[in-house]
VMD Tcl script that draws the C-alpha trace (Angstrom):
set ca {
  {-73.27 -12.49 -79.46}
  {-76.34 -10.34 -80.08}
  {-79.90 -11.40 -80.92}
  {-79.24 -11.17 -84.65}
  {-76.24 -13.50 -84.34}
  {-78.44 -16.00 -82.47}
  {-80.92 -16.30 -85.35}
  {-78.79 -18.79 -87.29}
  {-78.20 -21.27 -84.41}
  {-81.86 -21.05 -83.43}
  {-82.89 -21.77 -87.02}
  {-80.54 -24.78 -87.08}
  {-82.17 -26.18 -83.95}
  {-85.60 -25.77 -85.54}
  {-84.37 -27.54 -88.70}
  {-83.15 -30.65 -86.86}
  {-85.01 -33.83 -87.73}
  {-86.33 -34.27 -84.21}
  {-88.33 -37.36 -85.13}
  {-85.10 -39.07 -86.19}
  {-83.28 -37.77 -83.12}
  {-86.07 -39.16 -80.92}
  {-85.78 -42.53 -82.65}
  {-82.00 -42.58 -82.19}
  {-82.34 -41.70 -78.52}
  {-84.88 -44.50 -78.04}
  {-82.57 -46.94 -79.80}
  {-79.20 -46.11 -78.23}
  {-79.51 -43.26 -75.75}
  {-77.81 -40.75 -78.03}
  {-78.40 -38.80 -81.23}
  {-75.70 -37.04 -83.26}
  {-76.67 -33.63 -84.71}
  {-74.21 -32.64 -87.48}
  {-73.22 -28.99 -87.89}
  {-75.15 -27.40 -85.05}
  {-72.51 -24.65 -84.81}
  {-70.23 -23.15 -87.43}
  {-66.45 -23.13 -87.12}
  {-66.51 -19.42 -86.22}
  {-69.15 -19.97 -83.52}
  {-67.13 -22.85 -82.08}
  {-63.94 -20.81 -82.00}
  {-65.64 -17.86 -80.32}
  {-67.13 -20.09 -77.65}
  {-63.88 -21.99 -77.04}
  {-61.92 -18.71 -76.79}
  {-64.05 -17.73 -73.78}
  {-62.23 -20.37 -71.72}
  {-59.20 -18.07 -71.34}
  {-61.30 -15.49 -69.47}
  {-62.73 -15.77 -65.97}
  {-65.46 -13.17 -66.45}
  {-68.21 -15.51 -67.69}
  {-67.70 -18.36 -65.20}
  {-68.67 -19.16 -61.63}
  {-66.12 -21.91 -60.91}
  {-63.23 -23.93 -62.34}
  {-62.71 -27.65 -61.73}
  {-59.37 -29.43 -62.19}
  {-60.40 -33.03 -62.80}
  {-57.29 -34.70 -61.40}
  {-57.87 -33.17 -57.95}
  {-61.21 -34.96 -57.66}
  {-60.42 -38.25 -59.41}
  {-62.54 -37.26 -62.42}
  {-59.72 -37.79 -64.94}
  {-57.30 -35.19 -66.31}
  {-58.14 -31.82 -67.81}
  {-60.39 -29.10 -66.51}
  {-63.71 -27.39 -66.99}
  {-65.50 -24.20 -66.02}
  {-69.16 -23.67 -65.18}
  {-70.75 -20.58 -66.71}
  {-72.25 -17.99 -64.40}
  {-75.60 -16.29 -64.85}
  {-76.32 -14.48 -67.07}
  {-75.22 -17.16 -69.52}
  {-73.60 -16.15 -72.83}
  {-76.28 -15.51 -75.45}
  {-75.34 -18.54 -77.54}
  {-75.44 -20.93 -74.57}
  {-78.65 -19.48 -73.14}
  {-80.30 -19.48 -76.55}
  {-79.43 -23.09 -77.31}
  {-80.62 -24.14 -73.86}
  {-83.94 -22.38 -74.33}
  {-84.72 -23.48 -77.91}
  {-83.56 -27.10 -77.66}
  {-85.46 -27.86 -74.45}
  {-89.02 -27.80 -75.93}
  {-87.98 -30.46 -78.46}
  {-86.52 -32.66 -75.73}
  {-89.20 -32.30 -73.06}
  {-91.71 -34.57 -74.88}
  {-89.03 -37.28 -75.16}
  {-88.19 -36.91 -71.47}
  {-91.86 -37.12 -70.49}
  {-92.41 -40.18 -72.66}
  {-89.40 -41.91 -71.15}
  {-90.54 -41.21 -67.61}
  {-94.02 -42.45 -68.38}
  {-92.87 -45.81 -69.74}
  {-90.33 -46.21 -66.90}
  {-93.02 -45.55 -64.29}
  {-91.44 -42.31 -63.05}
  {-94.03 -39.76 -61.91}
  {-92.04 -36.62 -62.79}
  {-93.21 -34.65 -65.83}
  {-91.45 -31.70 -67.40}
  {-93.09 -28.42 -68.47}
  {-92.95 -27.33 -72.09}
  {-90.91 -24.17 -71.38}
  {-87.38 -24.30 -70.03}
  {-87.98 -21.21 -67.88}
  {-90.71 -23.07 -66.00}
  {-88.42 -26.04 -65.37}
  {-85.62 -23.75 -64.14}
  {-88.13 -22.10 -61.79}
  {-88.83 -25.58 -60.37}
  {-85.09 -26.15 -59.87}
  {-84.61 -22.79 -58.17}
  {-87.58 -23.32 -55.86}
  {-85.83 -26.49 -54.67}
  {-82.55 -24.66 -54.03}
  {-80.88 -25.68 -57.30}
  {-79.81 -22.21 -58.40}
  {-76.30 -22.67 -59.82}
  {-76.06 -22.77 -63.65}
  {-74.62 -25.99 -65.06}
  {-73.70 -25.28 -68.72}
  {-69.93 -25.59 -68.99}
  {-66.82 -25.48 -71.15}
  {-64.26 -28.29 -70.97}
  {-60.61 -28.08 -71.96}
  {-58.30 -31.03 -72.65}
  {-54.63 -31.14 -73.56}
  {-52.36 -34.06 -74.44}
  {-52.77 -36.98 -71.99}
  {-56.05 -35.58 -70.61}
  {-59.23 -37.65 -70.40}
  {-62.62 -37.63 -68.67}
  {-63.73 -40.62 -66.63}
  {-67.16 -42.11 -67.27}
  {-69.74 -40.17 -65.29}
  {-73.28 -38.80 -65.06}
  {-74.10 -35.10 -64.66}
  {-76.49 -35.27 -61.72}
  {-76.62 -32.13 -59.57}
  {-79.63 -32.41 -57.31}
  {-83.15 -33.76 -56.89}
  {-84.42 -32.25 -60.13}
  {-82.66 -33.75 -63.15}
  {-83.60 -33.31 -66.79}
  {-82.78 -36.68 -68.40}
  {-81.19 -35.35 -71.62}
  {-78.29 -33.03 -72.32}
  {-76.37 -31.68 -75.32}
  {-72.61 -31.96 -75.88}
  {-70.99 -29.85 -78.63}
  {-67.46 -30.49 -79.91}
  {-65.77 -27.12 -80.45}
  {-62.46 -28.41 -81.89}
  {-61.71 -30.32 -85.09}
  {-60.35 -33.88 -84.76}
  {-57.15 -34.40 -86.71}
  {-56.47 -30.67 -86.96}
  {-56.75 -29.38 -83.40}
  {-56.27 -32.65 -81.53}
  {-55.92 -36.41 -81.92}
  {-57.47 -39.10 -79.73}
  {-60.09 -37.72 -77.37}
  {-63.12 -39.66 -78.63}
  {-66.48 -39.05 -76.98}
  {-67.54 -42.36 -75.44}
  {-70.60 -43.74 -73.70}
  {-71.35 -46.97 -71.88}
  {-74.70 -48.61 -71.31}
  {-75.03 -50.83 -68.25}
  {-77.66 -53.47 -68.90}
  {-79.17 -55.65 -66.14}
  {-77.44 -59.03 -65.81}
  {-75.28 -58.26 -68.87}
  {-71.87 -56.73 -69.48}
  {-71.73 -53.01 -70.29}
  {-72.01 -51.93 -73.93}
  {-69.43 -49.36 -75.14}
  {-70.25 -46.72 -77.76}
  {-68.07 -44.15 -79.53}
  {-69.82 -41.12 -81.01}
  {-67.98 -39.79 -84.09}
  {-68.15 -35.99 -83.76}
  {-66.57 -33.27 -85.90}
  {-66.21 -29.60 -85.02}
  {-69.65 -28.06 -84.52}
  {-71.43 -31.40 -84.22}
  {-73.63 -31.99 -81.19}
  {-74.66 -35.13 -79.40}
  {-77.92 -35.33 -77.49}
  {-77.36 -37.94 -74.79}
  {-79.18 -39.53 -71.89}
  {-77.95 -38.11 -68.59}
  {-78.72 -41.07 -66.36}
  {-80.92 -43.82 -67.74}
  {-83.29 -44.64 -70.58}
  {-86.09 -47.16 -71.16}
  {-85.51 -50.36 -73.11}
  {-88.21 -52.78 -74.22}
  {-87.42 -56.30 -73.03}
  {-89.24 -59.60 -73.33}
  {-90.90 -58.98 -69.95}
  {-91.67 -55.31 -70.41}
  {-89.76 -52.06 -70.16}
  {-86.64 -51.85 -68.01}
  {-84.10 -49.10 -67.30}
  {-80.50 -49.08 -68.44}
  {-77.91 -46.75 -66.93}
  {-75.65 -44.70 -69.18}
  {-72.39 -42.89 -68.52}
  {-70.25 -40.74 -70.77}
  {-66.65 -39.54 -70.92}
  {-63.71 -38.74 -73.20}
  {-60.83 -41.06 -74.08}
  {-57.22 -39.95 -73.74}
  {-56.21 -37.01 -75.90}
  {-53.02 -37.94 -77.74}
  {-52.02 -34.49 -78.96}
  {-53.28 -30.92 -79.29}
  {-56.11 -29.10 -77.53}
  {-59.77 -30.15 -77.36}
  {-62.68 -27.95 -76.21}
  {-66.25 -29.05 -75.61}
  {-69.42 -27.26 -74.52}
  {-71.97 -28.99 -72.35}
  {-75.59 -27.80 -72.33}
  {-77.22 -29.22 -69.20}
  {-80.84 -28.24 -68.62}
  {-81.14 -28.53 -64.84}
  {-79.31 -26.29 -62.38}
  {-77.23 -27.41 -59.43}
  {-77.69 -27.15 -55.67}
}
mol new
graphics top color blue
foreach p $ca { graphics top sphere $p radius 0.5 }
foreach p [lrange $ca 0 end-1] q [lrange $ca 1 end] { graphics top cylinder $p $q radius 0.2 }
display resetview
């Protein structure tokens, strides 16, 4: 994908109602962004999974107790679409991340440019790119987890569904749980169509309680795929050690 092809996705990121997304993230730890990518863009990105050229490693989930299915981490240089989305979405998310850390009493603050944050990661030895493609077939699923790869963690990430429910696969819902202190966990299902994105909390988020702000932990995963093939892209903003 060349620079001209990136103009449309970049424009779509700029057109997102980020005030509403911020409100949704504050309320539930997630925000659904409809139509971030077109069908053609989704299919081009998903088709990359069949090649090894763009990736640094492949993980078979069942071998590690992560679920069933597999995923591949992109290598640097990232594909233009992935790198572009990472770069242009980050400045909209950094103010939310900084606000969350402030109210949770966490000293870490994030710079306004993604390149500056990546430089911080690399200086700490976190040099491996983390954006990834995931592939699921019938009976595959992804256990609830958090994408934490080192000391430096950006608290938000973007998940993009590249396949169409009901046409390409059945089952395979994107799910999240919120673990609240002294309460049972709250389950959430995010209804995504092909090209839709979900901005989600990586680890925890602040919640206003009767005695002040407290942290709730969030995890995400994918329910069992009943039929077909399901591909997802994950845009994670910190790199791995």
